[in-house]
N, C-alpha and C positions, 0 to 999 in steps of 0.2 A: 337647524340653526338659526340664532337671538337675530331679527329684524334690528336691533338695540346694534351700537356701532361701540364695540369696549372701546377704553384712552388707546389700548395698542394694535388695537387694529387698525386704530386712523393714524402713531404712530407710524404703523410696518409701511400705510399706506404714501402719506407725506415721505416718508422715506426713500421709498422704490417705487411708486409710481412714477413721478418723470424722467428717470434712467430706463430702469432694468427694462426687462425684455418682457412679453405676456405672462412669458409662458414660470415667470422666476419669481411675476408679481402674484401670481394664482397660487402660487408656492409661498411668498409669504402671510399667505390669507387665506389657508383652507377653508374651506366653507361658504368659501361666496364666489359667488360668478362672475362671467366679466361684466355682464352689462350694469351691477349691481357696485361693480369695484368702478367705475368709470361714473357711474350715476353719483355714488358718493363724490367722486375726485370731482365734479362739476358742482357738487353744495360747498363743498369745500376751498375751492377756485383754488385745484389743486389742476399743473397743464403740463403731458406731457412736451416732451422734447421732439426734434421730429427724428432724432435718429429712433431712438424709441418706437418711435408712433409707424415706423413707417416698416420693423418687426420682419424683414426679408425674409427670413429662414422661416419662421412661423408659418406665412403667406404661400412660400413658395413646398410647405411641407403643406399648408392645405390643401391645394390645387392638386396639391401630384395625389397623397389618397384620394379624392373626388373623381379624377377624370381615373383614376384606379377602378374606383367601384363601380364607375360607370362600364367601363371595357371587361368588367368583369362577368356586368350583368343588363345586357344591350337593352332589356323589355325598361329599363329604366327611363330613358325617357319618352314611350309609350307614356307608361305610368304620370311623369312627372307635367307633361301636356295634358295630362287629362283630369288629374286629380288638381292639380296648385295653380289656375287660371286664374281662382279667387285670388289669393294672395298674392299672385305678382300683380293683382290691379290695385291692390288694398297697400303691395308694398314693400309687406310685410316677411317676402321669403329671403330666405338670409343664406341659404345652399350655396358652397361656392361650384356646387352643378347650374345655379342659373346663368353669367357668367360662359355659358358656352353658346346663349342666346337660340336663331335663327338656322344653325348648324352652316350657314354660311361664312365664305370663308374671308378674313379681311380686306380688302384694301390694298395696294402695296404701298401708299401712303400712309397708312396706318401701320399698318406693316414694322416701318422703319420707323415712328411715333412710338408705334410701344418698342422697342428698343432702348429708346432715351428713357418713357415713362412709368412702364412696368420697373425695373430698380428702386424707384421713387416712391414703391407704394400704389400707386395707380391702377385701378381695376378694370381693364377690358370690357364694355357691357355693364355696367353695373346697373342696378334697375332702381328707380326714386317714384314710391305713387303718384302716378300722372293727377289734373285736377276734373274728370272727366272720367266717365267709367266704365272708360275702353282699359287695353294693356296698362302698364307701369312705362314711363321713360327708361327709354338704355343708355346712359352716356355714353360714349364713342371711350374715354378713359377718365374713371368716375376715380375720386378719395376721399372716401365716405370720413376720415376721422381728418380730413380740411378740408372738406367741405366747396371742394374744387374739380372742378367738371372740364376736361379740356375737348373737344369737339375739333374732328378733322373731317371742314367741309368742299365739299365736290360743285362744280359750277352748278348743278342744280339748287343749287341753297341760293343763289339768286336769281333764281323763280318767284316770281310774283307771289302762290297760290305756298312755294312752302317755305320762302322769308318770313310769311306769315305766323305757321306754323312754328317756325325759332320762334320770332315775337311773343309766343305766347309762352310758350314753352317755357325760354328764360325768365320771364317774368314769373311762371311760378315756379320754378329754382329760388331763385333771389328771393321769394318770399318764403323760401325751406330755409335759408338762410344757405346755400350754392356761389358760389361764385363760378360764369360759363367762361371760356376762352376759347376764343372759334380762329384756327388754324385753317388759314385758305392749302388747297395740293398745289396751289404754284405757288406760296409762297414758299416753302416745303422742298418742290422742285426748284423755284430760283436759288435758294441758300446754299441747294448742292451745285448748283451749275454754278456762282459767283464763286465756291469754293473748292473747284474743278480747276474753273476758266485762271486762278491765282496758282496750281501749283502745276500745270503745264508748262512745258517750257517756251518762251516766246518767237 
């Protein structure tokens, strides 16, 4: 496939990219991979609508396929942890299996947040390259297209050492164009308790 975009391809990109689902855009542009399509859209100043960007059905199918592959081949966990550490550090790993993180279950507050955030296209434990030689930063809920990071923080984040690490991390993400929103566990609890108090009979 030629690297030069034809006028017909550009017309198809303008017509389909803003509002159509990812699969439909790729169908209209056979031979162009998604990265090339996104780069061309950026050059032409074309933006996707939030509804198209979320593409919930595609993300769900991608996640289910990755989890099914992992369940059918248990040796994959060991293989990924051994051979892709450098890719994690550089932030170039794009496999949906990266979202499985370190195998620890999410906290109850993260599970509550997931109910609202995942249908909007946020990915739990989305990886972003760190500013040091260690592993990448894992965002609690990252939206790679909108570059939004929602962090669900417990009390330990008020401690001096952890707070300083959070500030360094957030500054690095800001330099990469990310916006960080931090929500305390207590804020989620208080909101639920306030709602419950209003619904209970006096």
